[in-house]
C-alpha positions in Angstrom: 92.5 51.5 63.8 94.2 54.1 61.6 96.4 56.9 63.0 93.8 59.4 61.9 91.1 57.5 63.8 93.3 57.3 66.9 93.9 61.1 66.8 90.1 61.7 66.4 89.3 59.4 69.3 91.9 61.1 71.5 90.6 64.5 70.6 87.0 63.4 71.3 88.1 62.0 74.7 89.5 65.3 75.7 86.5 67.2 74.4 88.4 68.9 71.6 85.7 69.5 68.9 87.9 71.4 66.4 90.8 69.3 65.1 93.1 71.8 63.5 96.9 71.4 63.0 97.7 72.8 66.4 95.4 70.3 68.2 96.2 67.4 65.9 99.9 67.8 66.7 99.4 67.1 70.4 98.2 63.5 70.1 100.4 62.9 67.0 103.5 63.8 69.1 102.3 61.3 71.8 101.7 58.6 69.2 105.3 59.2 67.8 106.6 58.8 71.3 104.7 55.5 71.9 106.2 54.2 68.6 109.7 55.1 69.8 109.0 53.3 73.1 107.7 50.3 71.1 104.4 50.5 72.8 102.6 50.9 69.4 103.4 49.1 66.2 102.1 49.2 62.6 101.8 52.3 60.4 99.4 55.1 59.6 96.8 52.8 58.1 96.7 50.4 61.0 98.1 51.0 64.5 98.2 48.3 67.1 99.8 47.3 70.3 102.7 44.8 70.2 101.8 41.2 71.1 103.2 40.2 74.5 105.4 37.2 74.4 
């Protein structure tokens, strides 16, 4: 899924109906942290979880 779709899904999960910059920044910060931890891979157009090996 794309990063935008992931943010929308996260906002929907928490019941946030309005997705302004302030609300978008919350899951975007978490997504960035997951990239740093290498728990997500890909880019804005297609995010995925790393394959286990």
